[in-house]
N, CA and C of each residue as an Amber inpcrd file, in Angstrom:
protein
   408
  -5.7990000  21.1810000 -25.1950000  -6.5380000  20.2410000 -24.3780000
  -6.7190000  20.8390000 -22.9880000  -7.9570000  20.8910000 -22.4610000
  -8.1910000  21.4510000 -21.1330000  -7.5580000  20.5980000 -20.0380000
  -7.1000000  21.2780000 -18.9870000  -6.5300000  20.5520000 -17.8530000
  -7.6440000  19.8330000 -17.1050000  -7.2480000  18.7830000 -16.3620000
  -8.1550000  17.9860000 -15.5390000  -9.1930000  17.2220000 -16.3530000
  -8.9950000  17.0690000 -17.6210000  -9.8770000  16.2470000 -18.4480000
  -9.1330000  14.9840000 -18.8160000  -9.8540000  13.8880000 -18.8600000
  -9.2640000  12.6300000 -19.2960000  -9.3370000  12.6060000 -20.8100000
  -8.2090000  12.3460000 -21.4350000  -8.1090000  12.3750000 -22.8830000
  -7.9620000  10.9590000 -23.4140000  -8.8680000  10.5970000 -24.3070000
  -8.8250000   9.2810000 -24.9350000  -8.5710000   9.4870000 -26.4230000
  -7.5930000   8.7590000 -26.9480000  -7.2950000   8.8290000 -28.3620000
  -7.0410000   7.4130000 -28.8600000  -7.7270000   7.0410000 -29.9020000
  -7.5970000   5.7030000 -30.4840000  -7.7870000   4.6100000 -29.4250000
  -8.7850000   4.8190000 -28.5730000  -9.1230000   3.8710000 -27.5040000
  -7.9840000   3.6490000 -26.5160000  -7.1200000   4.6390000 -26.3400000
  -6.0280000   4.5710000 -25.3790000  -6.1610000   5.7300000 -24.4080000
  -5.8090000   5.4470000 -23.1700000  -5.8850000   6.4510000 -22.1110000
  -4.6110000   6.3480000 -21.2710000  -4.1420000   7.4510000 -20.7930000
  -2.9490000   7.4420000 -19.9570000  -3.2290000   6.7100000 -18.6490000
  -2.2980000   5.8750000 -18.2220000  -2.4610000   5.1180000 -16.9800000
  -2.5960000   6.0380000 -15.7790000  -2.0450000   7.2560000 -15.8410000
  -2.1450000   8.1710000 -14.7070000  -3.5850000   8.5960000 -14.4390000
  -4.4560000   8.4080000 -15.4280000  -5.8570000   8.7520000 -15.2540000
  -6.6870000   7.5930000 -14.7100000  -6.0760000   6.4890000 -14.4440000
  -6.7730000   5.3060000 -13.9460000  -6.4770000   5.0900000 -12.4680000
  -6.8780000   6.0150000 -11.6490000  -6.6060000   5.9580000 -10.2220000
  -7.8140000   5.3980000  -9.4820000  -7.5470000   4.4760000  -8.5650000
  -8.5750000   3.9200000  -7.6810000  -8.2010000   4.2180000  -6.2440000
  -9.1550000   4.1090000  -5.3850000  -8.8890000   4.1360000  -3.9520000
  -8.9990000   2.6940000  -3.4680000  -8.2460000   2.3510000  -2.4380000
  -8.2820000   0.9850000  -1.9270000  -9.6860000   0.6110000  -1.4560000
 -10.4890000   1.6040000  -1.0800000 -11.8760000   1.3360000  -0.6710000
 -12.7140000   0.8240000  -1.8360000 -12.3110000   1.1050000  -3.0930000
 -13.0160000   0.5640000  -4.2560000 -12.7310000  -0.9250000  -4.4440000
 -11.6300000  -1.4010000  -3.8940000 -11.2370000  -2.7960000  -4.0370000
 -11.7490000  -3.6190000  -2.8660000 -11.6000000  -3.0860000  -1.6480000
 -12.0830000  -3.7470000  -0.4390000 -13.2960000  -2.9760000   0.0610000
 -14.4160000  -3.6390000   0.2180000 -15.6160000  -2.9690000   0.7160000
 -15.4860000  -2.5430000   2.1660000 -14.8150000  -3.3570000   2.9500000
 -14.6030000  -3.0570000   4.3620000 -13.1160000  -3.2320000   4.6550000
 -12.7090000  -2.8540000   5.8560000 -11.2970000  -3.0060000   6.2040000
 -10.9080000  -4.4740000   6.1720000  -9.9720000  -4.8350000   5.3090000
  -9.5200000  -6.2230000   5.2980000  -8.6250000  -6.4920000   6.5050000
  -8.5380000  -7.7330000   6.9000000  -7.6300000  -8.1110000   7.9810000
  -6.2930000  -8.4180000   7.3320000  -5.3390000  -7.5000000   7.4890000
  -4.0530000  -7.5870000   6.8160000  -2.9500000  -7.9780000   7.7870000
  -2.3270000  -9.1170000   7.5230000  -1.1830000  -9.5580000   8.3090000
   0.0780000  -8.9740000   7.6760000   0.9150000  -8.3970000   8.4750000
   2.1580000  -7.7940000   8.0080000   3.2020000  -8.8960000   7.8550000
   3.7910000  -9.0050000   6.6650000   4.7920000 -10.0490000   6.4310000
   6.2120000  -9.5020000   6.3010000   6.3430000  -8.2140000   5.9620000
   7.6790000  -7.6410000   5.8100000   7.5820000  -6.1230000   5.8440000
   8.6640000  -5.4910000   6.2710000   8.8050000  -4.0300000   6.2820000
  10.1410000  -3.7200000   5.6470000  10.1310000  -2.8290000   4.6580000
  11.3800000  -2.4640000   3.9780000  11.4760000  -0.9480000   3.8170000
  12.6580000  -0.3960000   4.0230000  12.8280000   1.0350000   3.7550000
  12.9200000   1.2860000   2.2530000  12.4460000   2.4470000   1.8310000
  12.5930000   2.8950000   0.4440000  13.5500000   4.0760000   0.4770000
  14.6470000   3.9450000  -0.2350000  15.6850000   4.9640000  -0.2020000
  15.4980000   5.9910000  -1.3100000  15.9810000   7.1860000  -1.0390000
  15.9460000   8.2640000  -2.0260000  17.0460000   8.0350000  -3.0640000
  16.7430000   8.3570000  -4.3150000  17.7280000   8.2790000  -5.3920000
  18.0430000   9.6980000  -5.8470000  19.3230000   9.9790000  -6.0780000
  19.7270000  11.3240000  -6.4920000  19.4680000  11.5370000  -7.9850000
  19.8550000  12.6990000  -8.4830000  19.6030000  13.0570000  -9.8880000
  20.3330000  12.1500000 -10.8720000  21.3590000  11.4600000 -10.4100000
  22.0900000  10.5070000 -11.2600000  21.5630000   9.0770000 -11.1050000
  20.4280000   8.9480000 -10.4240000  19.7680000   7.6560000 -10.1860000
  20.6130000   6.7200000  -9.3240000  21.4050000   7.3270000  -8.4420000
  22.1850000   6.5370000  -7.4810000  21.4710000   6.5810000  -6.1380000
  21.4130000   5.4190000  -5.4920000  20.7420000   5.3190000  -4.2050000
  21.5380000   6.0470000  -3.1380000  20.8300000   6.8130000  -2.3180000
  21.4420000   7.5070000  -1.1880000  21.0810000   6.7690000   0.0950000
  21.6010000   7.2130000   1.2180000  21.2980000   6.6120000   2.5190000
  20.0150000   7.1790000   3.1250000  19.4200000   8.1740000   2.4720000
  18.2270000   8.8390000   2.9810000  16.9810000   7.9700000   2.7740000
  16.3230000   7.6080000   3.8630000  15.0730000   6.8450000   3.7880000
  13.9340000   7.8310000   3.5780000  13.1450000   7.6150000   2.5010000
  12.0400000   8.5270000   2.2220000  10.6720000   7.8920000   2.4410000
  10.6120000   6.5760000   2.6160000   9.3380000   5.8890000   2.8120000
   9.5960000   4.4790000   3.3190000   8.5050000   3.8060000   3.6760000
   8.5760000   2.3960000   4.0370000   7.5460000   1.6300000   3.2400000
   7.9250000   0.4330000   2.8310000   7.0340000  -0.4450000   2.0870000
   6.6280000  -1.5810000   3.0170000   5.3280000  -1.7550000   3.1560000
   4.7720000  -2.7950000   4.0060000   4.2040000  -3.8990000   3.1230000
   4.7310000  -5.1050000   3.2640000   4.2240000  -6.2640000   2.5390000
   3.1470000  -6.8820000   3.4120000   1.9470000  -7.0680000   2.8360000
   0.8250000  -7.5520000   3.6280000   0.1400000  -8.7310000   2.9480000
  -0.6190000  -9.4650000   3.7580000  -1.3860000 -10.6070000   3.2890000
  -2.7950000 -10.4670000   3.8380000  -3.7970000 -10.4580000   2.9520000
  -5.1970000 -10.4540000   3.3700000  -5.5100000 -11.8710000   3.8380000
  -5.7950000 -12.0370000   5.1290000  -5.9460000 -13.3880000   5.6770000
  -7.2230000 -14.0810000   5.2160000  -8.1920000 -13.3450000   4.6690000
  -9.4220000 -13.9720000   4.1730000  -9.2650000 -14.4840000   2.7500000
  -8.5690000 -13.7250000   1.9040000  -8.4590000 -14.0890000   0.4800000
  -7.0710000 -14.5870000   0.1030000  -6.1100000 -14.4350000   0.9980000
  -4.7030000 -14.7670000   0.7540000  -4.0850000 -13.9170000  -0.3580000
  -4.6790000 -12.7540000  -0.6410000  -4.0820000 -11.7880000  -1.5590000
  -2.8960000 -11.1500000  -0.8650000  -1.8200000 -10.9550000  -1.6020000
  -0.6620000 -10.2810000  -1.0210000  -0.3080000  -9.0810000  -1.8840000
   0.1290000  -8.0180000  -1.2370000   0.5010000  -6.8110000  -1.9580000
   1.3560000  -5.9230000  -1.0680000   1.9820000  -4.9400000  -1.6830000
   2.8490000  -3.9990000  -0.9760000   2.1950000  -2.6290000  -0.9520000
   2.3090000  -1.9590000   0.1800000   1.7780000  -0.6050000   0.3430000
   2.9220000   0.2920000   0.7810000   3.1110000   1.3820000   0.0600000
   4.1460000   2.3640000   0.4000000   3.5280000   3.4550000   1.2560000
   4.2230000   3.8070000   2.3330000   3.8150000   4.9140000   3.1880000
   4.9800000   5.8900000   3.2240000   4.7310000   7.1150000   2.7800000
   5.7770000   8.1390000   2.7150000   6.0230000   8.7260000   4.1010000
   6.7810000   7.9790000   4.8810000   7.1310000   8.3630000   6.2350000
   8.5740000   7.9430000   6.4770000   9.2800000   8.7050000   7.2740000
  10.6810000   8.3700000   7.5350000  10.8550000   7.4490000   8.7360000
   9.7450000   7.0900000   9.3950000   9.8340000   6.1270000  10.4900000
   8.7160000   5.0920000  10.3340000   9.0560000   3.8120000  10.5010000
   8.0590000   2.7600000  10.3190000   7.1710000   2.6100000  11.5640000
   5.9900000   2.0150000  11.3830000   5.1360000   1.7290000  12.5380000
   5.6870000   0.5550000  13.3310000   6.5040000  -0.2610000  12.6970000
   7.2040000  -1.3650000  13.3480000   8.4780000  -1.6030000  12.5390000
   9.5680000  -1.8580000  13.2150000  10.8260000  -2.0900000  12.5030000
  10.8780000  -3.5320000  11.9990000  11.7050000  -3.7950000  10.9980000
  11.8640000  -5.1750000  10.5410000  12.3190000  -6.1030000  11.6730000
  13.1540000  -5.6040000  12.5700000  13.6340000  -6.4030000  13.6990000
  12.4920000  -6.7260000  14.6660000  11.6550000  -5.7270000  14.9560000
  10.5080000  -5.9610000  15.8470000   9.5320000  -6.9550000  15.2300000
   9.3160000  -6.8450000  13.9200000   8.4260000  -7.7800000  13.2310000
   8.9760000  -9.1990000  13.3090000  10.2820000  -9.3500000  13.1050000
  10.9070000 -10.6750000  13.1530000  10.8350000 -11.2840000  14.5530000
  10.8480000 -10.4520000  15.5810000  10.8200000 -10.9480000  16.9540000
   9.4090000 -11.1060000  17.5200000   8.3860000 -10.7320000  16.7730000
   7.0020000 -10.8080000  17.2750000   6.6170000 -12.2530000  17.5760000
   5.9160000 -12.4430000  18.6950000   5.4900000 -13.7770000  19.1100000
   4.3110000 -14.3090000  18.3100000   3.5300000 -13.4030000  17.7300000
   2.3610000 -13.8090000  16.9560000   2.2620000 -12.9230000  15.7200000
   1.2250000 -13.1540000  14.9400000   1.0260000 -12.3600000  13.7260000
   0.8440000 -10.8860000  14.0910000   1.3540000 -10.0190000  13.2370000
   1.2040000  -8.5840000  13.4140000   0.2400000  -8.1080000  12.3360000
  -0.7770000  -7.3510000  12.7560000  -1.7780000  -6.8620000  11.8210000
  -1.6510000  -5.3550000  11.6640000  -1.9620000  -4.8930000  10.4530000
  -1.7900000  -3.4860000  10.1030000  -3.0040000  -3.0370000   9.2990000
  -3.2780000  -1.7350000   9.3370000  -4.3470000  -1.2030000   8.4980000
  -3.9330000   0.1460000   7.9190000  -4.5860000   0.4720000   6.8140000
  -4.3520000   1.7200000   6.0940000  -5.7080000   2.3880000   5.8950000
  -5.7580000   3.7160000   5.7750000  -7.0470000   4.3650000   5.5270000
  -7.4930000   4.0690000   4.0870000  -8.4810000   3.2130000   3.9290000
  -8.8770000   2.7320000   2.5980000  -9.2760000   3.8580000   1.6600000
 -10.0090000   4.8460000   2.1600000 -10.4920000   5.9180000   1.2770000
  -9.3920000   6.9030000   0.8870000  -8.2540000   6.8510000   1.5790000
  -7.1420000   7.7570000   1.2760000  -5.9610000   7.0430000   0.6210000
  -6.0440000   5.7370000   0.4860000  -4.9580000   4.9550000  -0.0930000
  -5.1830000   4.8330000  -1.5930000  -4.1910000   5.2650000  -2.3770000
  -4.3090000   5.3780000  -3.8360000  -3.6770000   4.1740000  -4.5250000
  -4.4110000   3.6120000  -5.4800000  -3.9480000   2.4930000  -6.2960000
  -3.8480000   2.9960000  -7.7310000  -2.6380000   2.9490000  -8.3090000
  -2.4190000   3.4410000  -9.6710000  -1.6610000   2.4020000 -10.4810000
  -2.1340000   2.1270000 -11.6980000  -1.3680000   1.2210000 -12.5590000
  -0.1470000   1.9290000 -13.1230000   0.9460000   1.1920000 -13.2790000
   2.1090000   1.7660000 -13.9450000   2.5860000   0.8880000 -15.0910000
   2.0070000  -0.2970000 -15.2120000   2.3790000  -1.1870000 -16.3000000
   1.1870000  -2.0880000 -16.5920000   0.9020000  -2.2800000 -17.8700000
  -0.2010000  -3.1500000 -18.2490000   0.2800000  -4.1170000 -19.3220000
   0.0470000  -5.3970000 -19.0790000   0.4140000  -6.4420000 -20.0290000
  -0.7160000  -7.4460000 -20.1280000  -1.2080000  -7.6500000 -21.3170000
  -2.1830000  -8.6980000 -21.5760000  -3.3590000  -8.6730000 -20.6060000
  -3.8840000  -7.4950000 -20.3600000  -5.0630000  -7.3480000 -19.5160000
  -4.8050000  -7.3570000 -18.0260000  -3.5470000  -7.3910000 -17.6100000
  -3.2070000  -7.3800000 -16.1910000  -2.3990000  -6.1250000 -15.8890000
  -2.8400000  -5.3820000 -14.8790000  -2.1490000  -4.1490000 -14.5010000
  -1.2770000  -4.3860000 -13.2800000  -0.0470000  -3.9030000 -13.3450000
   0.8230000  -3.8550000 -12.1780000   0.5990000  -2.4840000 -11.5560000
   0.3430000  -2.4490000 -10.2460000  -0.0450000  -1.1960000  -9.6030000
   0.9130000  -0.8070000  -8.4960000   0.9060000   0.4770000  -8.2020000
   1.5620000   0.9770000  -7.0000000   0.4420000   1.3580000  -6.0380000
   0.6690000   1.1100000  -4.7590000  -0.3220000   1.4330000  -3.7410000
   0.3650000   2.3220000  -2.7240000  -0.1740000   3.5200000  -2.5210000
   0.4290000   4.4930000  -1.6170000  -0.6150000   4.9480000  -0.5960000
  -0.2640000   4.8110000   0.6820000  -1.1440000   5.2260000   1.7670000
  -0.5250000   6.4140000   2.5010000  -1.3480000   7.3010000   3.0560000
  -0.7980000   8.4400000   3.7910000  -0.1940000   8.0380000   5.1300000
  -0.6970000   6.9380000   5.7010000  -0.1560000   6.4450000   6.9620000
  -0.5910000   5.0010000   7.1610000   0.0130000   4.3650000   8.1480000
  -0.3360000   3.0000000   8.5320000  -0.4260000   2.9600000  10.0430000
  -1.1910000   1.9950000  10.5510000  -1.2300000   1.8040000  11.9970000
  -1.4000000   0.3280000  12.3000000  -0.7630000  -0.0780000  13.3820000
  -0.8650000  -1.4660000  13.8090000  -2.2300000  -1.6920000  14.4320000
  -2.7330000  -2.9110000  14.2980000  -4.0390000  -3.2760000  14.8400000
  -3.8190000  -4.2810000  15.9470000  -4.4090000  -4.0220000  17.0890000
  -4.3440000  -4.9530000  18.2050000  -5.4150000  -6.0170000  17.9910000
  -5.0380000  -7.2940000  17.8360000  -6.0350000  -8.3480000  17.5900000
  -7.0860000  -8.4450000  18.6860000  -6.7390000  -8.1150000  19.9320000
  -7.7090000  -8.1560000  21.0290000  -8.8060000  -7.1250000  20.8060000
  -8.4410000  -5.9260000  20.3280000  -9.4410000  -4.8900000  20.0380000
 -10.3400000  -5.3220000  18.9010000  -9.7690000  -5.9860000  17.8890000
 -10.5340000  -6.4510000  16.7480000 -11.5840000  -7.4710000  17.1940000
 -11.2240000  -8.3800000  18.1030000 -12.1680000  -9.3780000  18.6050000
 -13.2850000  -8.7270000  19.3850000 -12.9490000  -7.7010000  20.2070000
 -13.9610000  -6.9960000  20.9820000 -14.9780000  -6.3360000  20.0790000
 -14.5230000  -5.6910000  18.9810000 -15.4210000  -5.0170000  18.0650000
 -16.3590000  -6.0090000  17.3910000 -15.8730000  -7.1890000  17.0550000
 -16.6900000  -8.1780000  16.3520000 -17.6680000  -8.8930000  17.2720000
 -17.4580000  -8.8420000  18.5970000 -18.3360000  -9.5670000  19.5070000
 -19.2650000  -8.6540000  20.2950000 -19.2700000  -7.3750000  20.0230000
 -20.1210000  -6.4400000  20.7800000 -21.4600000  -6.3540000  20.1120000
């Protein structure tokens, strides 16, 4: 079988070949409210969790559709700590590069896919800047 070809057998395809970009799901940058920040720890060869943080998972809520999902960013430092998020006086908004953020299914049951979403980076959005852009 040639490499880089999608192989279908008996109407089945490997889930690893079903990759989307977040830009395919959202036409424009969604307004995402950050609801939680969690570290993702490294696991050793024996599948035991270590103290080494290898990524952060950002739980977000699309304020227009009320869709919620988690995005993993492979970075050892968060854009905001869980403590800073908890102490914020107002909603905290975040964005990811839609065309570079990968959505991959890892489990499919009864027509519904559970996906992992991985972004190369995240950045906080200043709501004042967002208002200026929409009113210019």
